[in-house]
C-alpha angles and dihedrals in degrees: 000000000000121000093248092050092048089051092051092048091049091049091049093049089051093055099087091053091048091051091048093053096043113094105260091208088076095049098101145015108238091196090065093045092061140048101238136312126316120248109216105235090200102047118138090251092051092048093049094048091048092049095047107042092149094055112108091227096052100087094051093045091048096048100037101036116009095052094050116097107255136172123263113222119222126200142125089316091063097079118216096013101207089052091048097049091041093054094046096046090042092054090051092046092053087059094043090243132135114243124212116215134181121207106210112164109093118151110266091015115190087002095168101031101046103194090100099027118154133070133144119349095238142358090261091050089052092050090054093045095050092045089056090045091056093041090056091057093045113161097339118113116264145146118227128191106205119220109326115226094009095121097040095049098082102109098104100025128109120233089253090056091047091051090048092051094048090050090053091052093047090051091049092053090050090054093052090047090052101040108023108046095166095052124101108214120199116197108217117249103183118233140293093268097056109063141343123275095250093054093047092048090054093048092048092050093047090050092056104266091157087071094050127082090233147307135278130226138197097015107177090354138107111228115132122261089246092054091049094046090052091049093046091051090049091051089051091050089055092046090051095047096044105031107016101244142080133205137209116252138203129211128217103230097169095111107013101095092112096030124230128314090198095267122104104185112079097314118187124243098036123139138206114262138211110327119247111293145142116265122358097147095316131056087267138353107220138184098229099157116050110239108241096031111121124247089210141285095329146088115002087348095064109154094022131106127235111280096018112136113240110193095195091053090048092048093050091047090060090060100029102245 
């Protein structure tokens, strides 16, 4: 056997091992496996518009918000999680559309903020939950935003709690890599007003970003796309300088049409932003938070609970007042 032939045979025999070692999360591009983004037929905006056809705000809310592809959030309210994610991703797959999902159930969720406190009852319970979440998606195409706010929410946490949280996120990314090879997972990185780029780059890296497809910015916040793009590029500069790699990022544009006024909890005068699309300064601009859903008992949502749909807030957000 000639040297060249022996080399080719050896290379061929090594292929299965190479494929086994390579992170499966990077095996495919779900945006090219589908024909556009999935519109959730059961979003809070869709449900409200369908239930209130005689309301003068319904037509605008339906056309400007409910028919825009948005993420569905999954947590303790979702029931058996593998069944829930499987049904949602399966419905999108049957229509050849790309679903957007948010995993929002980490142990000690919103530990320092409180408005969205809750989550799994222990790190081991979270590990089981997220494994079932990923298993429900399986090999169907999807985009997942992993645990909004989890890396910005350090202000009142001990180092042991921080280490515990980062280990949970690393474990979650491993599960998606193992079970959901056609899913792009974005590890959430807060927003430009929360922490500096160097700090966020370190937290992302320590939480396993190398295993993720990328990171997400501005979830449930209001900073402009330009501000987020600048911050995302700065985070990547830090990742490159410190760790030798960069990652794509996505921006939540659902409520950033008027930018931020410095408040994060149901501020007045905000406006819907660029609808879900590929590109736009980031890898994707996504509606991750549903416009009109409350941030909690605060601001123009006084008396509401986090996630509750407020039609008047949604209506005003369409027009920016």
